Every structure is written in structure tokens, then in C-alpha cells.
C-alpha positions in Angstrom: 22.1 -62.1 28.9 21.8 -58.6 30.4 19.0 -57.0 28.4 19.4 -53.6 29.9 23.1 -53.5 28.9 22.2 -54.5 25.3 19.6 -51.7 25.1 22.2 -49.2 26.3 24.6 -50.3 23.7 22.0 -50.0 21.0 21.2 -46.5 22.2 24.9 -45.6 22.1 25.1 -46.7 18.5 22.1 -44.7 17.5 23.5 -41.6 19.2 26.8 -42.2 17.5 25.1 -42.0 14.1 23.4 -38.8 15.2 26.8 -37.3 16.3 28.3 -38.1 12.9 25.4 -36.4 11.2 26.0 -33.3 13.3 29.7 -33.4 12.4 28.8 -33.8 8.8 26.5 -30.8 8.8 28.9 -28.6 10.8 31.8 -29.2 8.4 29.8 -28.8 5.1 31.5 -25.5 4.2 34.9 -27.1 4.7 34.4 -29.9 2.2 34.9 -29.8 -1.5 31.7 -29.6 -3.6 33.3 -31.8 -6.3 33.8 -34.8 -4.1 37.6 -34.6 -3.6 37.5 -34.0 0.1 38.7 -37.5 1.1 41.0 -38.1 -1.9 44.8 -37.8 -1.4 46.4 -35.3 -3.8 49.5 -36.3 -5.7 52.4 -34.1 -4.6 53.6 -31.6 -7.2 57.0 -30.3 -7.7 57.8 -27.1 -5.9 58.7 -24.1 -8.0 62.5 -23.5 -8.3 64.1 -20.2 -7.6 65.8 -18.1 -10.3 69.5 -17.4 -10.1 69.8 -13.8 -11.3 70.1 -12.0 -7.9 72.2 -9.0 -7.3 70.4 -6.8 -4.8 68.3 -7.1 -1.7 65.0 -5.7 -0.4 63.3 -5.4 3.0 59.8 -5.0 4.4 58.4 -4.6 7.8 55.8 -6.6 9.7 54.0 -5.7 12.9 51.5 -7.9 14.8 48.8 -7.4 17.4 48.5 -3.6 17.8 45.4 -3.7 19.9 44.5 -0.1 19.8 42.5 0.4 23.0 40.3 3.1 24.4 40.9 1.8 27.9 44.5 0.7 28.0 46.9 3.6 28.4 49.9 1.3 28.8 51.3 0.2 25.4 48.6 -0.5 22.8 47.8 2.8 21.0 50.9 4.6 22.4 53.3 2.0 21.0 51.6 2.1 17.6 51.9 5.8 17.3 55.6 5.7 18.2 56.1 3.0 15.6 54.6 5.1 12.8 56.2 8.3 13.8 59.7 7.2 14.8 60.5 3.8 13.4 59.2 3.8 9.8 61.3 6.9 8.8 64.4 5.1 10.1 63.8 1.6 8.6 62.3 2.9 5.3 60.6 -0.4 4.4 59.2 -1.0 1.0 55.9 -1.8 2.6 54.4 -2.6 6.0 52.1 -5.6 6.8 49.9 -5.6 9.9 48.8 -9.1 10.7 45.6 -8.6 12.7 44.2 -7.4 16.0 44.2 -3.8 14.8 42.0 -2.9 17.8 41.5 -4.3 21.3 37.7 -4.4 21.3 37.4 -5.2 25.0 35.6 -3.3 27.8 37.3 -1.7 30.7 37.1 -4.8 32.9 38.2 -7.1 30.0 35.0 -9.1 30.4 32.8 -8.3 27.5 33.8 -7.2 24.0 32.5 -5.1 21.2 33.8 -3.0 18.3 34.5 0.7 19.3 34.4 3.3 16.5 37.0 5.5 18.2 39.6 2.8 18.2 39.1 2.4 14.5 39.2 6.1 13.9 42.6 6.3 15.6 44.0 3.5 13.5 42.7 5.0 10.2 43.7 8.6 11.0 47.2 7.7 12.2 48.0 5.9 8.9 46.6 8.8 6.8 48.6 11.4 8.6 52.0 9.8 8.8 52.4 6.7 6.7 53.9 7.3 3.2 54.8 3.6 2.3 52.5 0.8 1.1 50.4 -0.5 4.0 48.6 -3.8 4.1 46.5 -5.2 6.9 44.3 -8.1 7.7 41.9 -8.8 10.6 42.6 -10.7 13.8 40.1 -12.3 16.2 39.8 -9.1 18.2 38.7 -7.4 15.0 35.9 -10.0 14.7 34.6 -9.8 18.3 30.9 -9.3 18.4 30.6 -9.2 14.6 27.4 -10.6 13.0 28.7 -10.6 9.4 31.0 -8.9 6.9 28.2 -6.6 5.9 27.3 -5.6 9.4 27.2 -1.9 10.4 29.8 -2.7 13.2 32.3 -4.2 10.8 34.5 -1.1 11.0 37.4 -2.9 9.3 35.3 -2.7 6.1 35.3 1.1 6.4 38.6 1.8 8.2 40.9 -1.0 7.2 43.5 -0.1 4.6 43.1 -3.4 2.7 39.4 -4.1 3.3 38.6 -3.7 -0.3 41.2 -6.3 -1.3 39.9 -8.7 1.3 36.3 -8.3 0.1 37.3 -8.5 -3.5 39.5 -11.6 -3.0 36.8 -13.3 -0.7 39.2 -13.5 2.2 42.5 -13.8 0.3 44.4 -11.1 -1.5 48.0 -10.9 -2.8 50.5 -8.5 -4.2 53.7 -8.9 -6.1 57.1 -7.1 -6.0 59.0 -7.4 -9.3 62.7 -6.5 -9.0 65.7 -7.1 -11.2 66.7 -9.7 -8.6 63.5 -11.6 -9.2 59.7 -11.8 -8.6 58.2 -12.2 -5.2 54.6 -12.7 -4.0 52.9 -11.9 -0.8 49.6 -13.4 0.2 47.4 -12.3 3.1 44.7 -14.6 4.5 41.6 -13.4 6.5 40.6 -16.4 8.6 38.1 -14.7 10.8 34.8 -16.6 11.3 32.0 -15.2 9.2 30.0 -14.7 12.4 32.3 -13.6 15.2 31.1 -14.3 18.7 32.1 -12.1 21.6 35.1 -13.3 23.7 36.1 -15.7 24.9 34.7 -18.2 22.3 36.5 -16.5 19.4 40.1 -17.7 19.3 40.3 -20.1 16.3 40.1 -19.2 12.7 39.0 -21.3 9.7 39.1 -21.4 5.9 36.1 -22.7 4.0 36.4 -24.7 0.8 35.7 -21.5 -1.2 38.5 -19.6 0.6 40.8 -22.5 -0.1 40.0 -22.2 -3.8 41.1 -18.5 -3.6 44.3 -19.5 -1.7 45.1 -22.2 -4.2 44.6 -19.8 -7.1 47.0 -17.2 -5.5 49.7 -19.8 -4.7 49.8 -21.8 -7.9 49.0 -19.6 -10.8 52.6 -18.4 -11.4 56.1 -19.3 -10.2 57.9 -16.8 -7.9 61.3 -16.7 -6.3 59.6 -16.8 -3.0 56.0 -16.5 -1.7 55.3 -15.1 1.7 52.0 -15.9 3.5 50.6 -13.7 6.3 47.8 -14.7 8.7 46.8 -13.6 12.1 46.1 -17.1 13.2 48.9 -19.7 13.6 48.2 -22.7 11.4 47.9 -24.7 14.7 44.8 -22.7 15.6 43.1 -22.9 12.3 40.6 -25.3 10.7 41.2 -25.8 7.0 38.8 -26.8 4.3 39.6 -28.6 1.1 39.7 -26.9 -2.3 37.5 -28.1 -5.1 40.6 -29.7 -6.6 41.0 -31.7 -3.5 44.0 -29.8 -2.1 44.5 -29.4 1.6 46.4 -26.6 3.3 49.5 -28.9 3.6 49.4 -29.4 -0.1 49.4 -25.7 -0.8 52.0 -24.9 1.9 54.6 -26.5 -0.2 54.2 -23.5 -2.6 55.3 -20.8 -0.1 58.5 -20.2 1.8 57.6 -18.1 4.8 54.5 -17.9 6.9 53.8 -15.6 9.8 53.3 -17.9 12.8 55.3 -19.6 15.5 58.9 -20.4 14.9 59.1 -23.8 13.3 60.2 -25.6 10.2 57.8 -28.1 8.6 59.8 -30.9 6.9 56.8 -32.1 5.0 55.8 -28.8 3.3 59.4 -27.5 3.6 58.2 -24.1 4.7 59.2 -21.9 7.6 56.6 -20.6 10.0 57.5 -17.6 12.3 55.4 -15.8 14.8 56.1 -12.3 15.9 55.5 -11.0 19.5 52.9 -8.3 19.9 53.2 -4.5 19.6 50.7 -3.7 22.3 52.8 -4.7 25.3 56.2 -5.7 24.1 56.6 -3.1 21.4 58.0 -5.6 18.9 58.1 -5.4 15.1 60.0 -7.5 12.5 62.1 -6.5 9.5 62.4 -9.0 6.7 65.0 -8.9 3.9 65.8 -11.0 0.9 69.5 -11.1 -0.1 70.4 -13.3 -3.1 67.2 -15.2 -2.4 68.2 -15.9 1.2 65.4 -14.8 3.5 66.5 -13.1 6.8 64.6 -11.3 9.5 65.2 -9.7 12.8 62.7 -8.9 15.6 63.3 -5.4 17.0 61.8 -3.8 20.2 60.9 -0.2 20.6 63.2 1.7 22.9 61.0 1.1 25.9 63.1 3.2 28.3 62.4 6.3 26.2 58.6 5.6 26.1 56.3 6.7 29.0 54.8 3.7 30.7 51.4 5.1 30.1 49.9 7.2 27.4 47.7 10.3 27.9 44.0 9.8 28.8 41.1 12.3 28.6 38.8 13.5 31.4 36.7 10.3 31.0 39.6 8.1 31.5 39.7 7.0 27.9 42.7 6.7 25.7 41.6 9.1 23.0 44.7 10.6 21.2 42.8 12.8 18.9 42.0 16.6 18.8 38.5 17.9 18.4 39.2 18.2 14.7 40.0 14.5 14.5 43.7 14.9 14.1 46.1 12.7 16.1 47.8 13.9 19.2 51.3 12.5 18.4 53.7 11.6 21.3 57.2 13.0 21.4 59.7 11.5 18.9 61.9 8.7 20.2 65.4 7.8 19.1 65.9 4.1 18.6 69.4 2.7 18.8 71.0 1.1 15.7 69.2 -2.1 14.6 71.1 -4.7 12.6 69.8 -7.4 10.3 72.4 -9.9 9.1 71.6 -11.2 5.6 74.7 -13.2 4.8 75.5 -15.7 6.1 71.9 -16.5 6.8 70.8 -17.7 10.2 70.9 -21.5 9.8 68.1 -22.0 12.4 65.7 -20.5 9.9 67.0 -21.9 6.6 64.8 -23.5 4.0 67.1 -26.0 2.2 64.7 -26.8 -0.7 63.7 -23.2 -1.4 66.8 -21.2 -0.7 70.1 -21.3 -2.6 72.1 -22.0 0.6 75.2 -23.0 -1.4 75.7 -19.3 -2.1 76.8 -18.8 1.5 79.9 -21.0 0.8 80.6 -19.1 -2.4 80.1 -15.6 -1.0 83.1 -13.2 -0.5 81.5 -10.8 2.0 79.5 -10.8 5.2 76.5 -8.6 4.6 74.1 -6.8 7.0 71.7 -3.9 7.1 72.1 -1.2 9.7 69.0 1.0 10.5 70.0 4.1 12.4 69.2 7.8 12.6 73.0 8.6 12.5 74.9 9.1 9.3 77.0 6.1 8.2 80.3 8.0 8.8 79.2 8.4 12.5 78.8 4.7 13.0 81.5 2.3 14.3 81.0 -1.3 13.3 82.6 -4.4 15.0 82.2 -7.9 13.6 83.1 -11.0 15.5 82.9 -14.7 14.8 82.8 -17.3 17.6 83.8 -14.5 20.0 86.9 -13.4 18.0 86.9 -10.0 16.4 87.0 -10.2 12.6 90.2 -8.6 11.1 88.5 -7.0 8.1 86.9 -3.6 8.2 83.2 -3.1 7.5 82.3 -0.8 4.7 79.1 0.9 3.8 78.1 -0.2 0.3 74.3 0.6 0.2 72.2 3.6 -0.3 69.4 5.5 1.4 66.9 2.8 0.8 69.1 -0.2 1.5 71.6 0.7 4.3 73.9 -2.3 3.4 77.3 -2.9 5.0 79.8 -5.5 3.9 82.9 -7.2 5.4 85.2 -9.4 3.4 85.6 -13.0 4.7 86.8 -16.4 3.7 83.8 -18.8 4.0 86.0 -21.9 3.5 87.5 -21.4 6.9 84.2 -22.4 8.4 83.5 -25.6 6.4 83.8 -27.9 9.4 80.2 -29.0 9.5 79.6 -27.1 12.7 77.5 -24.1 13.6 79.2 -20.8 14.3 78.1 -17.6 15.9 78.3 -14.3 14.0 77.9 -11.1 16.0 77.7 -7.5 14.8 77.9 -4.5 17.1 77.2 -0.9 15.9 78.1 2.1 18.1 77.0 5.7 17.3 79.1 8.8 17.9 77.0 9.4 21.0 77.9 6.0 22.4 74.5 4.3 21.7 75.1 0.7 21.0 73.0 -1.8 18.9 73.9 -5.5 18.5 72.7 -8.5 16.7 73.9 -12.1 16.3 73.0 -15.2 14.3 74.0 -18.9 14.0 75.3 -19.8 10.6 76.6 -22.9 8.7 78.3 -23.1 5.3 77.4 -26.7 4.6 73.8 -25.9 3.8 72.5 -27.9 6.8 69.9 -26.5 9.1 70.5 -25.8 12.8 67.9 -26.6 15.4 65.5 -23.7 16.1 65.2 -24.7 19.8 61.9 -22.9 20.0 60.9 -24.9 23.1 57.1 -25.1 23.7 56.3 -22.7 20.9 57.9 -25.0 18.4 55.9 -28.0 19.8 52.6 -26.0 19.6 53.0 -25.0 16.0 53.8 -28.6 15.0 50.6 -29.8 16.7 47.2 -29.3 15.2 45.3 -27.9 18.1 41.8 -28.4 16.7 42.6 -32.0 15.9 44.2 -32.5 19.3 41.1 -31.1 21.1 38.7 -33.2 19.1 40.8 -36.3 19.8 40.9 -35.6 23.5 37.2 -34.9 23.8 36.1 -38.0 21.8 38.7 -40.3 23.4 37.5 -39.2 26.9 33.9 -39.7 26.0 34.6 -43.1 24.5 36.6 -44.1 27.5 33.8 -43.2 29.9 31.2 -45.0 27.8 33.3 -48.1 27.8 33.8 -47.9 31.6 30.1 -47.6 32.0 28.8 -50.2 29.5 31.3 -53.0 30.1 30.6 -53.3 33.9 26.9 -53.1 33.1 27.1 -56.5 31.4 28.4 -58.0 34.6 26.1 -56.3 36.9 23.7 -58.6 38.9 20.3 -59.0 37.2 18.5 -60.1 40.4 19.2 -60.2 44.1 20.3 -63.8 44.1 22.8 -63.4 41.2 25.6 -65.6 42.5 27.8 -65.3 39.4 28.2 -61.5 40.0 29.0 -62.2 43.6 31.6 -64.8 42.6 33.1 -62.4 40.2 33.5 -59.7 42.9 35.0 -62.4 45.2 37.6 -63.5 42.6 38.8 -59.9 42.2 39.1 -59.5 46.0 40.9 -62.8 46.2 43.5 -61.7 43.7 43.9 -58.4 45.6 44.3 -60.3 48.9 46.9 -62.6 47.3 49.0 -59.6 46.3 48.6 -58.1 49.8 50.2 -61.2 51.3 53.5 -60.6 49.5 55.8 -58.9 51.9 57.9 -56.9 49.4 55.8 -56.1 46.3 57.4 -55.4 42.9 56.4 -52.4 40.8 54.4 -54.7 38.6 52.5 -56.2 41.5 51.7 -52.7 42.8 50.4 -51.7 39.4 48.5 -54.9 39.1 46.8 -54.3 42.4 45.7 -50.9 41.4 44.2 -52.2 38.2 42.3 -54.9 40.1 41.1 -52.4 42.7 39.7 -50.0 40.0 38.2 -52.9 38.1 36.3 -53.8 41.3 35.2 -50.2 41.7 33.8 -49.9 38.2 32.1 -53.2 38.5 30.4 -52.1 41.7 29.1 -48.8 40.2 26.1 -50.1 38.2 24.8 -52.0 41.3 25.8 -49.8 44.2 25.1 -46.4 42.6 22.4 -47.1 40.0 21.1 -43.5 39.7 24.6 -42.1 39.2 25.3 -44.7 36.5 22.2 -43.9 34.5 22.4 -40.1 34.7 26.1 -40.2 33.8 25.4 -42.5 30.8 22.5 -40.4 29.4 24.3 -37.1 30.1 27.3 -38.2 28.0 25.0 -39.2 25.1 23.2 -35.9 25.4 26.5 -34.0 25.0 27.1 -35.9 21.8 23.7 -35.3 20.3 22.0 -32.4 21.9 22.7 -28.6 22.0 24.6 -27.7 25.2 23.1 -24.2 25.7 21.8 -21.2 23.9 23.3 -17.8 24.4 23.6 -14.2 23.2 26.9 -14.7 21.5 26.7 -11.6 19.2 25.0 -8.8 21.2 25.5 -6.2 18.4 23.3 -8.2 16.0 20.2 -6.4 14.7 17.9 -9.4 15.0 17.5 -12.3 17.4 18.7 -14.7 14.7 21.9 -12.7 14.5 22.4 -12.4 18.2 21.4 -15.8 19.6 23.2 -18.9 18.7 23.1 -22.6 19.8 26.2 -24.2 21.1 27.0 -27.8 20.1 30.4 -29.4 20.7 30.5 -29.7 16.8 30.1 -26.0 16.3 27.7 -23.1 16.7 24.4 -22.6 14.9 22.9 -19.2 14.0 19.5 -19.2 12.3 20.1 -22.8 11.0 23.5 -21.9 9.7 26.6 -23.7 11.0 29.8 -21.9 12.1 32.5 -24.5 12.3 34.6 -22.6 14.8 37.0 -24.8 16.7 36.4 -22.8 20.0 33.5 -25.2 20.7 36.0 -28.0 20.9 38.2 -26.0 23.2 35.3 -25.4 25.5 34.1 -29.0 25.2 37.4 -30.5 26.1 37.6 -28.3 29.2 34.1 -29.4 30.3 34.4 -33.1 29.4 37.8 -33.5 31.1 37.4 -31.4 34.2 33.6 -31.4 34.8 32.7 -34.9 33.7 35.6 -37.2 33.8 37.1 -35.9 37.1 33.7 -36.2 38.9 33.1 -39.6 37.3 36.5 -40.7 38.7 35.7 -39.3 42.2 32.3 -41.0 42.3 33.7 -44.4 41.2 36.5 -44.0 43.8 33.8 -43.9 46.5 32.6 -47.3 45.4 35.0 -49.0 47.9 36.5 -48.3 51.3 39.4 -49.8 53.3 37.2 -52.6 54.7 36.5 -53.9 51.1 40.1 -54.1 50.1 42.1 -55.1 53.3 43.0 -58.7 53.9 42.1 -60.0 57.4 45.3 -61.9 57.5 47.3 -58.8 57.0 46.5 -57.6 60.6 47.6 -59.2 63.8 44.7 -57.8 65.9 42.2 -60.6 66.4 39.5 -58.2 67.4 36.6 -57.6 65.1 36.8 -53.9 65.7 40.0 -53.2 63.8 41.0 -49.6 63.1 41.9 -49.4 59.4 43.8 -46.9 57.5 41.2 -45.0 55.4 41.4 -44.3 51.7 42.6 -40.8 50.9 39.3 -39.8 49.4 37.7 -40.6 52.8 39.8 -38.0 54.6 38.0 -34.8 55.7 40.6 -32.6 53.9 40.1 -34.4 50.6 36.4 -34.1 50.8 36.9 -30.4 51.5 39.0 -30.2 48.3 36.2 -31.9 46.4 33.8 -29.2 47.4 36.2 -26.4 46.6 36.8 -28.0 43.2 33.1 -28.2 42.6 32.7 -24.5 43.5 35.5 -23.5 41.1 34.0 -25.4 38.2 30.5 -24.0 38.9 32.0 -20.5 38.9 33.2 -21.1 35.4 29.6 -21.5 34.3 28.6 -18.4 36.1 31.3 -16.6 34.3 29.9 -17.9 31.0 26.7 -16.1 31.8 28.5 -12.8 32.3 30.0 -13.1 28.8 26.8 -14.2 27.0 23.6 -12.6 28.1 23.1 -13.3 31.8 21.2 -16.0 33.7 18.6 -16.4 30.9 19.2 -18.3 28.8 22.9 -19.1 29.4 22.3 -20.8 32.7 18.7 -21.9 32.7 18.9 -23.5 29.2 22.3 -25.2 29.9 22.9 -28.9 30.2 26.1 -28.2 32.0 24.4 -26.4 34.9 22.1 -29.3 35.7 25.0 -31.7 35.6 26.9 -29.6 38.1 23.8 -29.5 40.4 23.6 -33.3 40.2 27.3 -33.7 40.9 27.1 -31.4 43.9 24.2 -33.5 45.3 26.2 -36.7 44.8 29.3 -35.3 46.4 27.3 -34.0 49.4 24.8 -36.7 50.0 25.7 -39.7 47.8 27.6 -42.8 48.8 30.3 -41.8 51.4 29.4 -38.2 50.7 30.5 -35.2 52.7 27.3 -35.0 54.7 26.6 -38.8 54.8 27.3 -40.6 58.0 29.4 -43.7 57.4 27.6 -47.0 58.1 28.9 -48.9 61.1 29.4 -52.1 59.1 32.2 -50.6 57.3 34.3 -50.8 60.4 34.6 -54.6 60.0 36.8 -56.6 57.7 35.1 -59.0 55.3 35.9 -62.7 54.9 36.8 -63.4 51.3 36.1 -66.9 50.2 39.2 -68.8 49.0 41.6 -66.5 50.8 43.7 -68.8 53.0 45.0 -65.9 55.0 41.5 -64.6 55.7 40.3 -68.1 56.7 43.4 -68.7 59.0 42.7 -65.4 60.7 39.0 -66.3 61.1 40.0 -69.6 62.7 42.3 -67.8 65.1 39.6 -65.4 65.9 37.1 -68.3 66.4 39.6 -70.1 68.7 40.2 -67.0 70.6 36.4 -66.5 70.9 36.0 -70.2 72.0 38.7 -69.9 74.6 37.2 -66.7 75.9 33.8 -68.4 76.1 35.2 -71.5 78.0 37.1 -69.3 80.4 34.0 -67.2 81.1 31.9 -70.3 81.8 34.6 -71.8 84.1 34.7 -68.5 86.0 31.0 -68.5 86.2 30.8 -72.0 87.6 33.6 -71.3 90.1 31.8 -68.2 91.2 28.5 -70.1 91.5 30.2 -72.9 93.5 32.0 -70.5 95.9 28.7 -68.6 96.4 26.9 -71.9 97.3 29.7 -72.8 99.8 29.6 -69.4 101.4 25.8 -69.6 101.6 26.0 -73.0 103.3 28.7 -71.9 105.7 26.6 -68.8 106.7 23.5 -71.0 107.3 25.4 -73.4 109.7 26.8 -70.5 111.7 23.3 -69.0 111.9 21.9 -72.3 113.2 24.7 -72.6 115.8 24.0 -69.0 116.9 20.3 -69.9 117.3 21.1 -73.0 119.4 23.4 -71.0 121.5 20.8 -68.3 122.1 18.3 -71.0 123.1 20.7 -72.5 125.6 21.3 -69.2 127.2 17.6 -68.6 127.5 17.0 -72.0 129.3 19.8 -71.3 131.7 18.3 -68.0 132.6 
């Protein structure tokens, strides 16, 4: 029994309880106080629509203005053009701005704070030119570096048009439009965190249980023909609490028809979610209309060719379009081309079958569309085509100054073939300026695919849940890969069971290597066996790495990661400094359950821990550990093997470049939140990166570690027939070489003796000859 492994498992269990306690504390504000947070709610019947509809209405939506004191391109310039040149043409009943009213970023886009001049421009422009109802909500940029709602730098509270409604409704406010055609409700949600950190850890929004109570009250107290919900944050980037009646956001979503997020249809809540591109760079705005309870919209772009690429700046290089008397410096008026919004037949890609009377399309007698243009109706030429064929009937203007409605007679029964069709409308002014729009329609009440691509996939996913799952799954996987091999690690130097276990793995690897043509399954099996061997070797070959990695992972679950100056504009240290956990942020013992912590945690866990853990484990073996001796024909012990990829010089260079990149991310974090102290010094992540750098450089098979000579030799695996045969061949070759050497040595010795004997006899004969010569003389 491995006592150390059991102690590590117990420690893991204890830390898991601590992690759950942190999660429970961080999500306290999201849970119901009446104990309904875990109870499923019985689905209620969705309110039905009324049938007395004979007119239509339209409103306008703009998103992400980003009024900036430093960005002369787009931003403020586009916003002023919209107010001055677009609103008088569209004549909406009201305008909704769904957040990011200001940019709140510095010139280098590194730090962020609230600038009073950006808010002054926003407020003054509305007061000078806007004569329609105007509603706004905050976005994440409007919450950058914001200690609280009551803070002196919460300029939305003093400059926002609907700030009073937000404060009164505790984050949710609504308004109703009552028309002869029916009653409609519009709900705006402020999902900004109650303490807004500076960028970049301020991307997600959340609704507490109390805010969910307000939303539930707004959505359920009375039936409406349609309810529209506006929020800056897509639902995929929000964390939702549970109301005191136990209702989740999905339960409440069944009570509204249209939400302002990415283009997607939710078949569960039967609601349509649509995101609009931003005004700051793309100059986009949206016009929404309701025709016989069919909701239609069109996204329109400002005439970018008529707008200067950059707006005016003052002597200090700041975009400040205001005179000394605080009045706006308005740009020149632009002249947009005709814009068309087709209202019947409705675009089938954005139909809501359970909340819209789609059967009315089949019964309708006219195609209807709105044309927004500066030109008089008699100066417009309209052409309608279906499936590329020009429609025979003439378009007639049947609206008024508020609703520029056009109609074209048609026979809807001609298109009852259960197929989608394309309707196109082109409008030409007397000056030759052309505007066009098209839609995909069906008359059988079925929906057409939105084909929103990646955007549709994003909105269908719950990003906060996905991030949590990725982080916890990665941590769990690494703990399992650490703990399971620990049970099989040798407990003493003569632990033969562990050695036999390693030998059995190598034997199976060698058996697969002996197959000439390996199948896909055999190749996969071999890789699984190789990595199993590497993980088993980690606790015994790299003990320090194993323990530090294990304790570091547990520390991430249970300890704060770092402390930083998240809100520099705070008046006290308690407002400014917060503690970062993967479960959320803590300011003065108050949790902020912002999901940005999970985004950051996922990035660190996957790229800074798992990747390096993978690289270190990979170093646990080399080619000599895995190559079968029988797979090589060379009988010499000094065999040149093909090295593993991670042993190549270029790969080790990439490892160091990757380490430098990941380290620079932490250095960048200090530039966002208060410098070296405490963001780097009091940061667990920094010490982990220092440890990883040392291991990559001087650890086993490190960049600066000289490879041991023994790794040049192939090892004999017990039980491997091929290895044993090759060993026998090598032994025979060695024996033959030894015998041959001995024979040569004996022959050399014998020939040397004979030569020596021959030389001695000649010398004696020479001596005798010399003596005879001497006697003769």
C-alpha cells in the first residue's frame, strides 16, 4: 500500500471541499433566498397574441457607440451623424441604445477609466438634436474602473438618459406602447457588475437573484402582444441567478419574443435573439417594425463614403467636438440612400412560430415594406422581384409621414410549395441613388435556417458554463494523471513489482513494433502505451516536478491567485484592491461573481499548466527507452537512433519561445492592474512560470542539460523475443570477434618466435664465420 499516494488523495478530497465552499460563497447573490435555486420550475403557458391588428409601428436600435476622446475614426463622429442625419429620415417612435455609450480607454488602449468629456458629448448631443423618446443602458465599457453605482465616477448616473429608470428598477426597467393594433412591452436589463474592474477582466455580465426578481415581475405581470428585451451582454456572456420563485432565465425567456443578442433561435424558449453590429466602426443601426404582429428588422449602415474617415481633433489631439460654451460641433449633414424594411412576407429565417401569427402571410393580399428616404414618394421608383423575376404589379405608397409604407398586390398561394423564396425590393431616387433589400420568405409557416455560422454557435453555447467545465475538467484530468501513477510508483529501491510493470509496458510496445504494417488501431494503442509509460515514470524520475505540480493545482483550487489594483478610481484601498480567485473576485470581503475570472483561469490552466505538464511528461522517455533492439539490423551497441521530436534543438527552442510568450502575458497583467507590486510579487502564477522555466532549462533532458551517454544504448526488455534474438546475435558476433582476435594473436606470437629463432641461428653462423676468418689470418 502506497501511503504517500493515499495521503495525497485525502489532501485532494479536503481541497475539493474547500473549493466547493468558495464556489458556494461566490454565488450566494445568484441563489434564491427562499430555497428554490435547485428546484425545476413547471413550464407555464406562453401568452397568446391578440388578433386585432391593422397598422404597424417601427423603432430604432443602435449598439456600441463608444464615444471616445482619443479615436477620431468612427466612434463620436458616427454617433453625431446618426443623430443629425438618420433620425430625421427614419422618424422612429423611440431609440434604444444598448450599451457602451463611451469608450473609456486610454490613448494606447491599455488602461481604462471613465472620462467626463466623453459623457458630456453624449448628453449634450441628445439634448440638442434628439426629439424622440430615447432609452439607454450601460455596457461593459461604461462600467470600466467603476467602484459602485453611487461612485463619483459613475457618470451614467448623471449623464445617462435612463439612469433614473435603471436606479428605480434596480437594474431592470420597462416601458409599454399601447396602439390600436395591440399592446407591446420593452424591457431593458443593466447586467453590469456592481463593482466594475478595469479592462480586460470586465467582459461578462451577471444578474443577481434580486435582479431576476425584477425581471420576472416585468415579464409576467401582464400579457402583451410581444415583449422585447434589450441587453448589452449576449445571453451567452451572462451569468444568471435564480428568482425567489425558483425561475431561471430560460424560464423567463419564454415570455419574450425578441432579444438583442447574436442571431439565433432558441427552440426551448421559442425566442429570437439578434445581435447588432457596432456604431463605432461599422456605422450600423437597426430599424425594427411590427406589422400585423409579425416582427421584422433591417440592419442599415451609414453612408460611409460620405463620411470623413477621421473626425476633427483639437490642439491636444483629443476628439472634443464641443465649443467653449459646451455646444456640439456638428459635422456636415449626410444624405443616406433609400433604406427598405420588408414587413410582409416576414423573413422566414427570423420567424417565431409559437409567438407570431405566421398564417397571416398566406392570407395576405399585398407585399408590404417601409421605405426611409429624404426624397418625396413621387420621386421614388420601386421595383419588386421574387426569385429573380420582376413582379408584374406596381408598388403604391399607402402610408403617411410617420409610417412610409408601400404595398404591392400579390397572390401568396402561388408560393405554397413548401420551399423558401427570395423577395427583393429596389428603390431608386430621381437622382439615381439606389437602395435595395431582400429577404427569404415561406408561406407554410415553417422557419428557414438562419445560417449564422460561428455566431449562431456562440449564442447557443453558455460561455461561462463552458469555461467552468473546461477549467475543472482540465484540473481533474491532471490530478488523475498525477495520482494514479503515484500508486504504482516504487516505494523503495528494490521494488521489483514496479520494474516488472514498466517492463510489461515496454514488452507490449516492442510487440507492436515487430508488426511490419501497423493498423490505425495498433498505432493508437502504441501511443497510449507510450504515454502510460511516461506518466508512470514521472513520480519516480522527476519527484520534485510531481510534488510541485500537484500542490500548485490544489493551490489554484483553494487559494487566491493574486491581489491587484482592479479599480484605480476607488476612494479607498478596499474599493481599489481586490483578490482574484478562479471562483470570482473579492473586494472587502464581498464577492463579485464575474465570469471573467473563469475566462482568465481557463487560459492559465490550459496554456500555462496543462501544456507545460504535457511537455515535462514527454521528457520522461527518449528513443532508447522505446525502440526494440530487434528492429535494427546493426549489431553494434552504438546504434544511432532517431530522436523524439521534443529532443530536437528546434523544438526546444520553440519551448523557450512559448515560455517567454506566456510570461509576457503576466507582465501585461501588471500593466493593467497596478504594476509589479502586488500584481507580480503576490502572484502564484509568476512563481509557477519561474519553476517551469527552470525545469525546461535544467530539468530532465532540458535545454541546457547534457544528455547522459547511457541513453545512446538500446535496452534489453525481458520477455521480448526479438530483443533476446538480437542480443544472442550480438553475443555470437562478439564471441567470434574474440576468437578471431585470439587466433591472430597466437599466430602473431608464433611467427614472432620463429623469426626470433631464425635471427639467432644466423647470428651464430655469422659469429662462427668471423672466428674462422680470424684463425686463418
